[in-house]
BAGUMAR-574515 format. One line per 5 residues: their letters; for each residue x negated, y, z of N, C-alpha, C. Coordinates in steps of 0.001 Angstrom, whole numbers, plus 524288, in hexadecimal, padded with zeros to 5 digits. Each point is the difference from the previous one (the first is absolute). Example, Ala and Ser with C-alpha at 12.3 -4.5 7.8 and 13.67 -1.06 7.14 Angstrom:
% BAGUMAR-574515
AS> 7CC7A/7E9C6/81E78/8037A/804A6/80000/7FC7C/804B0/80000 ~ 8015E/8041A/7FD30/7FCCC/804A6/8003C/80302/80442/802DA;
% end
This chain:
% BAGUMAR-574515
MKKSY> 8012E/85B85/79731/80490/7FD10/801ED/80086/800CF/805DD ~ 804AA/80134/801B7/8010B/800EF/80584/804B0/7FCC8/801BC ~ 7FF50/7FD6D/80480/80452/7FD2D/80271/80080/801E6/80597 ~ 804CC/800F7/801AF/800EF/8021F/80536/80373/7FC57/8032E ~ 7FEE7/7FFDC/80515/802F5/7FCAF/8039A/8015E/80329/804DB;
LVDAM> 80495/7FED6/8023D/801CC/80295/804BE/7FFDE/7FC22/80482 ~ 7FD68/8016F/8043E/7FF8C/7FC90/8048D/80530/7FFDE/802EA ~ 801F5/7FB38/80112/804E3/7FF89/802F3/7FEE2/7FF7C/805D0 ~ 80413/80031/8032C/7FF6E/7FFE1/805B1/7FDA4/7FAE0/801E5 ~ 80130/7FBBD/7FD3A/7FE1E/7FAE1/8019B/7FA09/7FFA3/7FFDE;
HSDIR> 7FD98/802F9/7FC74/7FA54/7FFAE/7FF65/7FD33/804CA/8022B ~ 802BD/80321/8030B/7FD98/80496/8025D/7FC01/7FE67/8041C ~ 7FBCB/8030B/80061/7FC07/7FF66/80414/7FC80/7FB3D/7FF3C ~ 7FF3D/7FE44/7FB25/7FC11/7FC05/7FEF2/7FBBC/8026A/7FC9A ~ 7FB6A/7FDB8/8000F/7FBA0/80208/7FCFC/8014C/80035/7FA29;
LDKWI> 7FDCD/803E8/7FD6E/800EF/800A8/7FA6F/7FE52/7FB36/7FCE1 ~ 7FB5B/7FDD6/80130/7FE30/7FB7A/7FD06/80382/7FB43/800D5 ~ 80212/7FF6B/804CA/80388/7FBA8/8010B/80540/800CD/7FD42 ~ 801B5/804E6/7FFB3/804DA/8012D/7FD28/7FF55/7FE9A/7FA40 ~ 7FB93/8016C/7FDB0/7FEFE/7FECE/7FA81/8001A/7FA1D/7FF1B;
KAIIG> 7FD7D/7FD0B/80369/7FFBB/7FA4E/7FF61/8054F/7FD74/800D4 ~ 8032C/8024B/80370/80529/7FDC2/80122/80401/8015B/7FBCB ~ 7FFB4/804BB/7FDDC/80401/801E7/7FC66/7FE56/7FFB2/7FA4A ~ 7FB30/8015C/7FEDF/7FE3C/80055/7FA91/7FD8F/7FAF0/7FE21 ~ 7FC62/7FDD6/80304/7FD6C/7FB27/7FE6D/7FB36/7FEED/80342;
KFPQS> 7FE38/7FB21/7FFEA/7FB80/7FE5F/8031E/7FAE3/8018D/7FD47 ~ 7FEFD/80513/7FFD0/7FB59/801F3/7FD65/7FB3D/7FF89/80391 ~ 7FB6F/7FF3C/7FDD8/7FB37/7FFE8/8032F/7FF4E/8052F/802DD ~ 7FE06/7FFB1/804C9/7FF2A/804C2/80313/7FC5E/803C8/7FD29 ~ 7FC10/7FDDA/7FD52/7FC45/80354/7FD34/802B3/80334/7FBB6;
LIERN> 803D7/7FDAA/7FD5C/802E2/802BB/7FBDD/80335/80473/80250 ~ 8028F/7FEF6/80476/8031B/8040E/80297/7FC89/8047F/801BF ~ 7FB92/7FEC1/80283/7FC75/80407/801F0/7FDE9/80356/7FB87 ~ 7FE8A/7FD84/7FBAF/7FDD1/802DC/7FB92/803FD/803D1/7FDB3 ~ 804D7/7FE4A/7FF6E/80408/80360/7FDC4/8019F/8045D/803BB;
LRNGK> 7FFA5/7FF09/8051A/80103/8042E/803C1/7FBC5/80429/7FFA6 ~ 7FB16/7FE56/7FF9B/7FBAC/803B7/7FF8F/80065/8033E/7FAFF ~ 801B4/7FD70/7FBD5/8005C/802AC/7FAF3/804F6/8033C/7FF53 ~ 8034D/7FFFF/803F9/804C4/8031C/7FFB6/8043D/7FDA1/7FC9D ~ 7FF95/7FAF1/7FEDB/803F8/7FD6C/7FCC9/80499/7FE14/80347;
IKINN> 7FF61/80037/8051D/80453/7FEE7/8039C/8006C/804B1/803A0 ~ 8048F/80286/80007/800C1/80493/80351/80508/7FF75/8032B ~ 7FFEB/8024E/804B3/8048A/80007/80372/801D3/805A0/80080 ~ 804CA/800F7/7FE37/80226/8054E/80012/7FC53/803DC/7FD47 ~ 7FDE1/7FE30/7FB73/7FC83/80323/7FCB6/7FAAE/8011D/80277;
KKNKS> 7FE91/7FD02/80402/7FAF2/800CB/8028D/7FCF0/7FAE0/8003C ~ 7FAC5/8007A/7FFA4/7FCAD/7FB70/800B0/7FFFC/7FE7B/805C5 ~ 7FF84/7FAF6/80101/7FFD2/7FE3B/80563/7FCEF/7FAF0/80052 ~ 7FF0A/7FE3D/804CB/7FD02/7FB35/800D9/803AA/7FB50/80068 ~ 7FDB7/7FB5B/7FF7E/80320/7FB34/80050/80254/7FF35/80565;
SYKVK> 7FD9F/80271/803F9/801E4/7FF62/80561/804A8/8038F/8013E ~ 8015B/80379/7FC62/80475/8037E/800D8/804FD/7FCE3/8010F ~ 802EE/8018D/80406/804E3/7FD6A/80154/80471/8028B/7FCF1 ~ 8025A/7FD14/7FC7A/80431/8022B/7FCC4/804CF/80126/80351 ~ 80306/803D8/7FE56/804BA/80194/802CE/804BD/7FFA7/7FC62;
KNDVI> 80489/7FF9C/80258/804D1/7FFD7/7FCFB/8005E/804CB/7FC6D ~ 80162/7FF13/7FB1D/800A7/80409/7FBF9/7FAE1/8021D/7FDD8 ~ 7FB88/7FDB7/80198/7FB1E/8014D/7FD5C/8006C/7FE66/7FA4A ~ 7FDF2/8033F/7FC87/7FFD9/7FEB5/7FA72/7FA71/7FE4F/7FEA0 ~ 7FF73/7FB3F/7FE24/7FADB/7FDE6/7FEA4/7FFAE/7FF89/7FA0F;
DFYDF> 7FC5F/802E7/7FDC2/7FF60/80030/7FA53/7FB32/7FCF2/7FE48 ~ 80096/7FD13/7FBCF/7FBB5/7FD1D/7FDA2/7FF02/80259/7FA96 ~ 7FB3A/801EF/7FF1E/7FE8C/8026E/7FB0E/7FC3B/7FC72/7FD01 ~ 801AF/7FE46/7FB59/7FCA4/7FCB7/7FCB0/7FDB4/7FB73/80311 ~ 8032A/7FDD0/80372/7FE46/7FBA0/80344/80106/7FAE9/7FD1B;
SFKEN> 7FC0E/7FCAC/7FFB1/8008D/7FB0F/7FD2F/802A8/7FBF0/8036F ~ 8052E/7FF94/7FF80/802F0/7FC3D/8032A/7FEB9/7FA63/7FE77 ~ 7FD89/7FF50/7FB84/7FEBE/7FABB/7FE36/7FB1B/7FDE2/80298 ~ 7FCF2/8036E/80261/7FB39/7FE48/8028E/8014E/7FDE5/8055E ~ 802BA/7FBB1/80009/801F6/7FD9F/804C4/7FC57/7FBB5/801CB;
ITKTR> 7FFF0/7FF25/80519/7FC7C/7FC18/80234/800F0/7FA88/7FDC7 ~ 804CF/7FF01/7FE2A/8011B/7FADD/7FDD1/7FCDD/7FF02/7FB10 ~ 7FDE1/8042D/7FDA1/7FCDB/7FF65/7FB52/7FABF/7FD78/80134 ~ 7FE59/80037/80504/7FADA/7FE13/80169/8000F/7FA2C/8015B ~ 80475/7FD90/7FFDA/8003D/7FA76/8015B/803CD/7FD2B/7FC66;
VKYTP> 7FF6A/7FAF5/7FFD6/8038D/7FCB4/7FD08/80429/7FDF3/803BF ~ 804F2/800A9/7FE95/8042E/7FE34/80373/7FFC9/7FA20/800B6 ~ 80135/7FE66/804C9/7FFF5/7FA74/80152/8050D/7FD6E/7FE16 ~ 7FF79/7FBA6/7FD51/80487/7FD0B/7FE2B/80033/7FAD2/802F9 ~ 803D5/7FF51/80367/80043/7FB39/8032C/80204/7FB5D/7FCD4;
SKSFL> 7FE69/7FB6B/8018B/80236/7FB44/7FDB3/80590/7FF68/8020F ~ 80323/7FCDD/7FD63/80568/7FF38/801B2/8003A/7FDA1/8057C ~ 7FC77/7FC6F/80114/80008/7FD72/80522/7FE72/803D0/80451 ~ 7FC27/8037C/7FED7/7FE55/803C6/803F7/80438/80424/800D8 ~ 802A1/8018E/7FBCF/8045F/803AF/80074/80448/7FDA4/80360;
KSNEN> 8014F/7FB12/7FF00/80413/7FD59/802F8/7FE85/7FF85/805C0 ~ 7FB05/7FECE/80101/7FE49/7FF5C/80569/80078/80519/80310 ~ 7FF31/80471/7FD5C/800A1/80509/8029C/805C0/8016E/8009D ~ 80335/7FEA3/7FC2B/8059F/800EE/80086/80239/7FCE4/80491 ~ 7FDC2/7FB6F/8010F/801D3/7FCC2/80458/7FEBF/80262/80557;
LIIED> 7FC98/803F0/80004/7FE87/8028F/804E0/80393/804A3/80153 ~ 803CF/80107/7FCA3/80388/8046E/800D7/803B8/7FEE0/8048F ~ 8003D/803A7/80399/80362/7FF95/80494/80542/8029F/7FEFE ~ 7FFD2/8046B/7FD2C/804C0/8030B/7FEDC/7FFBA/801ED/7FA63 ~ 8047C/7FFCC/7FD50/80059/801EA/7FAA5/80545/802BA/7FF66;
NEDFI> 7FFE5/80537/7FFA7/804D8/802E5/7FF2E/7FF54/803CC/7FB75 ~ 803C8/80351/7FF04/7FFD1/80370/7FB6A/7FBF2/80459/8007F ~ 7FE08/800E5/804C7/7FC54/8044D/800E7/7FA52/7FE43/800BC ~ 7FF34/7FB7A/8025C/7FAA8/7FE4C/8011C/7FFD4/7FA24/80113 ~ 7FB38/7FDE2/7FFEA/7FF19/7FAB7/801D7/7FC54/80049/804B4;
VINKR> 8004C/7FC12/80354/7FC5A/7FF66/8045A/7FD67/7FAB7/7FF4D ~ 7FAD2/7FFF6/8000B/7FD25/7FB33/7FF03/7FC3F/7FED3/80479 ~ 7FF43/7FB05/8011A/7FC12/7FE4C/803C3/7FAF0/7FF3F/7FCEE ~ 7FD2E/8044A/7FF39/7FB49/80006/7FCBE/7FBF2/7FC1C/80204 ~ 7FDC0/7FD10/7FC72/7FBC9/7FC70/80178/7FAC8/802E4/80004;
SGVSV> 7FC71/7FE18/80328/7FABB/80230/8002F/7FD2E/7FEF9/7FAE0 ~ 7FC97/8039F/7FE70/7FCE7/7FF43/7FB48/80241/8026C/7FB23 ~ 8049E/80256/80060/8028A/80289/7FB8B/800A8/805D0/80137 ~ 7FE0A/80359/7FC8E/8007B/805A3/800C4/8058C/801D6/7FED4 ~ 80164/8047C/80224/80513/8024D/7FEC7/7FFE2/8024F/7FA80;
QGGTK> 7FBD1/802E7/7FECE/7FF54/8024D/7FAD9/7FAB6/7FE6D/7FDC1 ~ 7FF98/80006/7FAD2/7FB1B/7FEB0/7FD78/7FC22/80473/8004A ~ 7FB12/7FEB6/7FF59/7FBDD/803E4/80006/7FB36/7FDD3/7FD56 ~ 7FBCA/802F3/80043/7FB37/7FE4E/7FD67/7FDA6/7FB30/80294 ~ 80136/7FF33/80515/7FDC3/7FB8F/802CB/803EB/7FB8A/800B0;
SRKNL> 804CB/800D5/7FE72/803FC/7FBFF/800E6/803F8/7FFF8/7FB97 ~ 8007B/7FB9E/7FD3E/803CD/7FF97/7FBC2/8051F/7FD99/801D8 ~ 7FFAC/7FBE0/80311/804BC/7FD47/801BD/802E8/8036D/803E6 ~ 804A5/801DB/7FE8B/802D1/8039B/80369/805EA/7FF5A/7FF5D ~ 802D8/8017D/80411/805A2/7FF1C/8002C/8030F/8034F/7FC17;
IDIFT> 7FE31/804BB/7FEE9/802E0/80352/7FC54/7FFF2/7FD98/7FA8D ~ 7FB7A/7FE40/7FE30/7FFBC/7FD73/7FAE6/802FB/7FAD8/80001 ~ 7FFC8/7FD32/8045D/802BF/7FAFA/80063/805E7/800CE/7FF6A ~ 8022B/803A0/80323/805AC/800B3/7FFF1/801F8/80310/7FB42 ~ 7FC6F/8029B/7FD45/80186/8026E/7FB0F/801E2/7FBDA/7FC29;
KSEIF> 7FE03/7FB3F/8007E/80175/7FBAD/7FC8F/804A8/7FCE7/8020D ~ 80209/80176/80492/80443/7FD0F/80266/80556/801B4/7FDFA ~ 8038C/7FC46/7FF9B/80566/8012F/7FE79/802AF/80381/80403 ~ 7FDFD/80003/804BA/80234/80343/80422/7FFA1/805C7/7FE82 ~ 7FBF6/80160/7FCFC/7FF23/80566/7FE6B/800E0/800BD/7FA24;
KDSKP> 80348/7FCCE/7FD9D/800DA/80058/7FA5E/80299/80528/7FE68 ~ 80320/8025A/80388/802A1/804F3/7FECC/7FD93/8049E/802ED ~ 7FB76/7FF21/80265/7FD67/80421/802F7/7FA25/7FED6/8000A ~ 7FD35/80284/80363/7FA77/7FECE/80086/7FE74/8005C/805BF ~ 7FC51/7FCB7/801B5/7FE5B/8000C/8057B/7FCEC/804EC/8014D;
LTVHR> 80145/8025B/80479/7FD6F/804D0/801C0/7FE26/7FF53/8059B ~ 7FB2C/8017D/80110/7FDE3/7FF80/80548/801EE/80474/80378 ~ 800FE/7FEC2/804EE/8017E/803FE/803D0/7FC58/7FFFB/804B7 ~ 7FCE8/7FBCF/80082/7FBFA/7FFB4/80410/7FC17/7FBD5/7FE63 ~ 7FBE4/7FF64/80305/7FBD5/7FC68/7FE8F/7FEDF/7FC1C/8045A;
LDKDT> 7FDE7/7FB91/7FE79/7FD6E/7FC55/8037F/7FAB5/7FED4/7FD93 ~ 7FC02/7FF64/8033D/7FAE8/7FE7F/7FDF1/80078/7FAD7/7FD12 ~ 7FC8D/7FF2E/7FC4D/80009/7FB3D/7FCDC/8003A/7FB12/8035F ~ 7FCE5/7FFDE/80435/7FFA1/7FB3B/80329/803C8/7FFE2/80496 ~ 8033F/80403/80089/8040C/80008/80408/804F5/7FD8D/7FDCF;
SGILI> 8024C/7FC7A/802EB/804DA/7FD77/7FE5C/804A6/802A3/8029A ~ 804B9/7FEAF/7FE1A/804AB/801B8/802BF/803A0/80396/7FCFE ~ 80361/802A7/802F0/8044C/80325/7FDF3/7FE1C/80453/7FC59 ~ 80246/80009/7FB44/7FEF5/8042E/7FC49/80514/8014D/7FD29 ~ 8012F/8051A/7FF7B/804A9/801D0/7FD3F/7FE63/8020B/7FAA7;
IAKHR> 802D9/7FE76/7FBF4/7FF23/801F9/7FAB7/80530/80224/7FE01 ~ 80006/80500/7FE89/804D0/8028A/7FE30/8013F/7FE84/7FA62 ~ 8050F/8003F/7FE9F/801C3/7FE95/7FAC0/800E9/804B8/7FC79 ~ 80070/8049F/80244/800D7/804A5/7FCCC/7FDD5/804C1/802DB ~ 7FF7F/80455/7FD1A/7FD6E/804A8/80212/802BA/8023E/804C8;
KSAQL> 80530/80028/8000B/802D7/8023B/80465/7FEEC/7FCF6/80504 ~ 80021/7FADE/7FFA5/7FEE7/7FCBC/8048A/7FA59/800AF/801BC ~ 7FC72/80050/7FC39/7FA75/800AA/8013F/7FF12/8051E/802E3 ~ 80289/8042F/7FE38/7FF61/80514/8027F/8022B/7FFF3/80589 ~ 80483/7FD78/800B9/80261/7FFBE/8052B/7FC8A/7FCF4/803C7;
LTSLF> 7FE42/7FB62/7FE64/7FCCA/7FCBB/80367/7FAB6/80287/8011E ~ 7FDB2/8026F/7FC0B/7FB0D/802BF/800C9/800A6/8045A/803FF ~ 80467/802C2/7FFA4/80126/8042D/803B6/8009B/7FDDF/80586 ~ 802A1/7FB95/80098/800AC/7FD99/80529/7FAC0/7FE6B/80257 ~ 7FC8B/7FDE7/7FCBE/7FAC3/7FEA0/801E3/7FD1A/804EA/801BA;
RLRKI> 8004B/8041C/7FCC7/7FD31/804D9/80136/80204/80278/8050C ~ 80520/7FF99/800EF/80264/80242/804AD/7FFBB/7FC56/804B5 ~ 7FD72/7FB82/7FF47/7FF5B/7FC1B/80431/8053E/7FDF3/801F5 ~ 80389/7FF32/7FC4F/80524/7FDE3/80143/80058/7FA2C/7FEAD ~ 7FBAD/7FDC9/7FE63/7FFB4/7FA60/7FF08/7FC38/7FDBD/803F4;
YKTYI> 801BB/7FC1E/802E4/7FD11/7FDEE/80469/7FDF5/7FA87/7FEB2 ~ 7FACA/7FF63/80056/7FD85/7FB1C/7FE83/7FD5E/7FD74/804B5 ~ 80023/7FAD0/80008/7FD4F/7FCFA/80402/7FC3F/7FC3D/7FD61 ~ 7FB22/8000E/801C2/7FBFB/7FC80/7FDEC/7FE51/7FC21/8042E ~ 7FE5D/7FB72/7FE40/7FDB9/7FC0F/8036E/7FA5B/7FF32/7FE53;
ALCHG> 7FC75/7FFAE/803D2/7FA7B/7FF3F/7FEB9/7FD65/7FC69/803FB ~ 7FC1A/7FD27/7FE2E/7FC81/7FCF1/80355/7FAB7/802A4/7FFD6 ~ 7FDF7/8018E/8047D/7FAFD/802B3/8000E/7FC14/7FD33/8037C ~ 7FB11/80112/7FF10/7FBC7/7FDB9/8030E/7FFF5/80244/80582 ~ 7FF10/7FCB2/803D7/7FF61/801CB/80555/8050B/800B3/802FC;
EVQKN> 7FF85/8013D/804EE/8047B/800A4/8037D/80113/805D1/800DC ~ 8044B/801E5/7FDDB/80193/80569/800DD/801DE/80084/805A7 ~ 7FD9F/8036E/802F6/800F4/80036/805A5/8056C/8021D/80164 ~ 8016E/8047C/7FDDC/8051D/8023B/80145/8043E/7FD4F/7FCD5 ~ 8043A/7FE82/80295/80422/7FD0D/7FD6A/8037F/80351/7FC76;
KGLWN> 7FFE8/80512/800B9/802F0/8036C/7FC7E/7FDFC/8058A/80077 ~ 8013A/8031F/7FC12/7FE29/80562/80032/80090/802B4/7FABF ~ 7FD64/8046D/7FF7C/80014/80321/7FB3C/7FA6E/80133/7FE5D ~ 7FEB2/7FE88/7FB32/7FB01/8019C/7FDC1/800E4/80536/7FD4C ~ 7FCFE/803D8/8017F/8007B/80536/7FDB8/7FA7B/80207/7FF11;
DPLIR> 7FE30/7FFA7/7FB3D/7FAA8/8018B/7FEEF/7FF51/801E8/7FA64 ~ 7FBE1/802F0/7FEF9/7FEFB/801F5/7FAB9/7FD79/7FBC8/7FC9B ~ 801C9/7FF81/7FB3C/7FDAE/7FC51/7FC54/7FD8D/80315/7FB83 ~ 7FB94/7FE12/7FE2E/7FD24/802A4/7FBD1/80097/7FD00/7FAE5 ~ 80102/802C7/7FBC5/7FFEF/7FDBC/7FAC8/7FD91/803F5/7FC42;
YENNK> 7FEA2/7FE1F/7FB5F/7FD7A/80369/7FC2F/80321/80014/7FAEB ~ 8009F/8049D/7FDD3/802CA/800B1/7FB12/7FCA5/80362/7FC6E ~ 7FDF3/7FD97/7FBD1/7FC66/802C0/7FC7B/7FB67/8025A/802FE ~ 7FDBA/7FCB6/8036F/7FB79/8017D/80334/80142/80423/8041C ~ 804FB/8014B/80090/8019B/803BA/80402/801CE/7FD1B/804D9;
KIQEN> 7FDD4/80173/80476/80153/7FD7F/804F7/8052B/8021E/80209 ~ 803A4/7FC71/8011E/80529/8018D/801ED/80111/7FD49/8052F ~ 8016C/802FD/803EC/80154/7FDDA/80523/805D7/8006B/800E1 ~ 80278/7FBA1/80163/805A5/7FFE0/800D9/80136/7FD61/80536 ~ 803B0/80235/802CF/80191/7FDA2/804F2/80377/7FB3E/7FEFB;
AETLY> 7FF21/7FBDB/802FA/80303/7FB29/7FF56/80237/7FE40/80539 ~ 80500/7FE77/7FFF8/8029B/7FE32/804C0/80282/7FAAE/7FF11 ~ 7FF37/7FC77/803BE/8025B/7FACA/7FFBC/80183/7FE30/80570 ~ 804E2/7FE53/8008F/801B8/7FD74/804D4/7FEB5/7FA37/7FF99 ~ 7FDFF/7FDB9/8042A/7FE8F/7FA76/7FFCA/8018B/7FD3B/80506;
SVIDK> 800AE/7FADF/7FFA1/800DC/7FCBA/8049D/7FDCA/7FA93/7FEEA ~ 7FE09/7FD86/8040D/7FDB6/7FACF/7FF92/8044E/7FBE9/80054 ~ 8001C/7FC82/7FC2D/803BD/7FBAA/80010/7FDC8/7FB82/80335 ~ 7FB04/7FEC0/7FF0D/7FD42/7FBF1/802F1/7FA27/800D7/7FF2E ~ 7FCD0/7FDF6/80385/7FA5D/800BB/7FF79/7FD0E/7FC02/8034D;
NSSTT> 7FB0F/7FF60/7FEAD/7FC55/7FD11/80337/7FABB/802BD/7FF93 ~ 7FBE9/7FD89/801E0/7FAED/8029F/80033/7FD97/800FC/7FAA3 ~ 801D8/7FD3B/7FBFB/7FD92/8008E/7FAD7/8036E/802CF/7FBF6 ~ 80538/7FFEF/800DD/8038C/801F8/7FBF5/804C9/8029D/80270 ~ 8020B/803FA/7FD4E/804CD/8029C/801B9/803EC/8002C/7FB88;
LLRMK> 804D5/7FE93/80138/80457/8005F/7FC44/80307/804F1/8014E ~ 80049/8039F/7FC36/8021F/8052A/800FE/804DC/80139/7FCCD ~ 80362/80340/80246/8044A/8027F/7FD35/7FE98/805C8/7FF8E ~ 80059/8023A/7FB4B/7FE81/80574/7FF41/80435/802EC/7FCEB ~ 80130/804BE/801C5/803DA/8034D/7FD68/7FD72/80538/7FEA4;
PVTGR> 7FE26/80094/7FB2D/7FD6A/804E1/7FE7F/803D0/80497/7FFDF ~ 7FE6F/8044D/80258/8031B/804C9/7FFE4/7FE96/8031F/7FB24 ~ 7FAFA/8003E/7FED9/7FE17/8027C/7FB3D/7FEC6/7FBC7/7FBF5 ~ 7FED6/801A6/7FB42/7FEF8/7FC39/7FBD7/7FAE6/80113/7FD31 ~ 7FBA2/7FFBF/802C3/7FAEC/800FF/7FDAF/7FDDD/7FB28/7FD3D;
KHQLR> 7FC8E/800E2/7FC4C/7FD98/7FBB2/7FD22/7FCDB/7FC92/803AD ~ 80106/7FAE3/7FFE2/7FD48/7FC25/80341/8007B/80148/805D4 ~ 8043D/80297/80177/80096/801E3/8055D/7FF3B/7FBD1/80422 ~ 802F4/7FBC3/7FFAB/7FFC8/7FBF6/8040C/7FAB2/7FD4D/8000F ~ 7FDE6/7FEF9/7FB7D/7FAE7/7FD70/7FF9E/7FBB3/80362/80265;
KQLYN> 8002C/8050D/7FEDA/7FC13/80396/80216/8008C/800A8/805E9 ~ 804D3/80075/801DD/800C6/800E6/80598/7FE39/7FB52/80340 ~ 80110/7FB4C/7FE24/7FE36/7FB62/802D6/7FA09/7FF86/7FFC5 ~ 7FDCD/8015E/7FBA1/7FA48/7FFFC/7FF88/7FDA7/803F1/803D1 ~ 80275/80490/80080/7FDF4/8041F/80362/80008/7FE87/805C0;
INHPI> 80376/7FC72/80195/80023/7FE5D/8057F/7FD3F/7FABE/800BF ~ 7FCBE/7FE94/7FC24/7FCC3/7FB3F/80045/80320/7FAF6/7FFD5 ~ 80496/80025/7FD67/8032A/7FB4C/7FF57/801DA/7FF94/7FA53 ~ 7FC48/7FF4A/7FC55/80187/7FFBC/7FA77/803A6/7FB6A/7FEE6 ~ 80336/800A0/7FBFA/803B3/7FBEB/7FE89/7FD16/7FB55/7FDB2;
IGDDK> 801A3/7FB65/80176/7FDB2/7FB35/7FDE5/800E4/7FFD3/7FA16 ~ 7FBD8/7FEFD/7FD2C/80065/7FFB1/7FA52/7FF02/8051D/7FD35 ~ 7FF14/8043C/802E7/7FEFD/80511/7FD88/7FA4A/80034/7FE4B ~ 7FF29/80019/7FAEA/7FAB7/7FFF2/7FDE8/7FDBF/80578/7FF5F ~ 80313/80409/8013F/7FE31/80568/7FF87/7FECC/8025F/80550;
YKFFS> 803B0/7FF75/8039C/7FF44/80225/80542/7FEAD/7FB7A/803AB ~ 7FAED/7FEEE/8007A/7FE2B/7FB70/802E3/7FADA/80146/802AB ~ 7FE5D/7FC91/80388/7FB2D/800D0/802EA/7FBB0/7FC2F/7FE99 ~ 80118/7FC4F/7FCA2/7FC17/7FC08/7FECB/7FFFB/7FEE8/7FA2B ~ 7FBBF/7FDA2/7FE23/7FF69/7FF08/7FA67/7FF70/7FA3B/7FEAF;
NKKSI> 800A8/7FC9B/803E0/7FF9D/7FA69/7FF13/804DF/7FE20/7FD20 ~ 7FF94/7FF1E/7FAEB/80480/7FEAA/7FCCB/802AE/7FAFD/801CC ~ 7FD0A/7FC68/8024F/80255/7FB14/801BC/803E5/800D6/80474 ~ 7FF4A/80445/802DD/80369/800F0/8047D/804A0/80388/7FEBA ~ 80059/801AF/7FB19/80440/80373/7FE6C/80495/7FCC9/7FDE9;
NKDLM> 80492/800C1/80252/8049E/7FD64/7FDF8/80175/8027C/7FAC9 ~ 8019C/7FCE1/7FC3E/80127/80201/7FAC3/804EC/8034A/7FFD0 ~ 803B0/7FF07/80388/804FB/802C9/7FFEC/80017/8045D/8040D ~ 801D5/80499/7FE62/80091/8045C/803A1/804BD/7FF03/8037A ~ 7FF22/7FFF6/80516/80434/7FEDC/803B3/802FE/804FC/80174;
LHAYN> 80241/80269/7FBF9/8033A/804AB/800B3/804DE/7FF5C/7FCA9 ~ 8048D/8006D/80276/804F1/7FED7/7FD61/80410/80423/80151 ~ 8026B/80251/7FBF7/8045A/803AC/800BE/804E5/7FCCB/80129 ~ 80175/7FFB9/804E9/803E4/7FC38/801D1/805A4/801E7/7FF8D ~ 800D3/80508/80117/80562/801E6/8004B/8004D/805AC/7FE37;
IKFMI> 8047E/8017B/7FDC1/800D3/80569/7FE69/805B1/80179/80108 ~ 800D5/804D4/801DC/8053B/801E1/80144/800AB/80596/7FE06 ~ 80499/8012A/7FDF6/8013B/80557/7FE62/805E6/80084/7FF5E ~ 801C6/804D2/7FF32/8058E/80111/7FF6E/800EB/80381/7FB40 ~ 803ED/7FEAC/7FCDF/80183/80325/7FB83/805EB/800E2/80034;
NGVKY> 80198/804EE/8002D/80595/80161/80021/802F6/7FD1C/80451 ~ 7FD89/7FFA6/8048A/8027D/7FD91/8047F/7FFCB/7FA1B/8001C ~ 7FDB3/7FD98/7FC00/7FF93/7FA4D/7FFC2/7FA85/7FE58/801B7 ~ 7FFB5/7FC64/803C1/7FAFD/7FE29/801F3/7FE01/7FB74/7FCAF ~ 7FB06/80035/7FEB6/7FD6B/7FBD4/7FD15/7FB81/7FDE0/80346;
TYTAP> 7FFED/7FAE0/800B9/7FBCD/7FD74/802EB/7FE4C/7FB19/7FD18 ~ 7FAF8/7FF7A/7FF1D/7FDF2/7FB71/7FD35/7FB35/7FDE3/802E5 ~ 7FFA7/7FAD7/80014/7FBA2/7FD58/8028E/7FD86/7FC1F/7FC3A ~ 7FAD3/7FFF6/7FFE2/7FD1A/7FC79/7FC92/7FD24/7FBF7/80350 ~ 80165/7FB03/7FF93/7FD55/7FBED/8030A/7FA1D/7FFFC/7FF0B;
LPDYF> 7FD12/7FE72/803F0/7FA54/7FFB8/7FF7D/7FE6B/7FBE9/7FBF2 ~ 7FBCC/800E0/7FD1F/7FDFE/7FBFB/7FC68/7FE3B/7FB22/80302 ~ 7FFE8/7FBA9/7FD63/7FE6A/7FB17/8027D/7FA90/8005B/80259 ~ 7FC50/80272/7FD31/7FAA2/8004F/801F3/7FFA9/80350/804F1 ~ 80390/803D2/80078/8001A/80356/8049B/801EF/7FCE0/804B8;
EKMIK> 80441/7FD1F/7FF4A/8021B/7FCC8/80438/7FC09/7FBDE/801B0 ~ 7FD3D/7FDC9/7FC2A/7FC0C/7FC0F/80128/7FB9C/80256/80348 ~ 7FE56/804B8/7FEB4/7FBD6/80291/802EF/801B4/8012D/80599 ~ 804EF/8018E/800B1/80208/80100/80543/7FF9F/7FB0D/8034E ~ 80175/7FB90/7FDAE/7FFB0/7FB07/802C7/7FA5C/7FE79/80107;
TKRLN> 7FC9F/800E5/7FC29/7FA71/7FEBD/8009C/7FDA2/80313/80482 ~ 801A3/804DB/8009D/7FDFF/80354/80437/802E8/7FF15/80524 ~ 803C0/7FC55/7FFEE/802FA/7FE80/804A7/802FE/804A1/8024F ~ 8027F/802CF/7FC8A/80345/80466/801A7/805B6/7FEB3/7FEDE ~ 80376/80307/80263/80595/7FEDF/7FFA2/802DD/80495/7FD7F;
FENF> 80233/7FF17/7FB6A/802EE/80417/7FD4F/805A0/8003A/801DE ~ 801B2/7FC16/802C2/80562/7FFDE/801F2/8010C/80459/803ED ~ 7FBCC/8021F/8025D/8009E/80453/803AB/8021B/804D3/7FD48 ~ 7FF6C/80033/7FAE2/801BA/80477/7FCE4/805EE/80045/7FFEB;
% end
């Protein structure tokens, strides 16, 4: 059995494995790698690696590839209660024919996985808002990060928004509370970040514009605008300059559980982009616990 696909201009210059996950399905990386090695996935009739950057008009062939071996088979879909579904629908900031914008609460993943069942995609799959479509992710927020999240309603919208993110045409602003006093009031963090994929070490450059909203000797309230979109970018960069985010249980300097705040003080506050000459701007108010912490630390968010 052979299935062939033609790469369009919108998805040109992205990694082959990411193209497969975006267009074909959320397959495990191990499954993709195995089929590439075995020659069951070919690009223009040639074997290639998952890191290959696909180009417009590339022909990608799948030979005897088991499309049913999808990552969703490894987990049980989360079914929300009616009250929990309603509570998430109440967090919607924008609802139009192409996408919704939600003020995501901390503690809920965007997508389900082996370590997390409660997730927004499964939740909104049960919503009347998506009765004639299905929710599609176009970007991610960490499970414990709150704030602005866009979910597409159909494939065309998802492809457009994903392309805008990839081309850095969507501008995001985050608010964070971090330990210690950040000395410079504004600047650019530009440094290499390390991550691992299937035991392979990957180094990626990360850029973030930042400015101090308010600070004292123990805490700094920051505004951050990421230029790149690396995994855990803001959390890692603040950790690297010895100012980890309050409530971050992964990137931290101490192990005293009593001194760790339960809530991650990182919030996706604002997002801006343009489609067909129309400007879209959305703002997600800070969670109550975040505002309370700002007051507890005697900082002023009104300066923002």
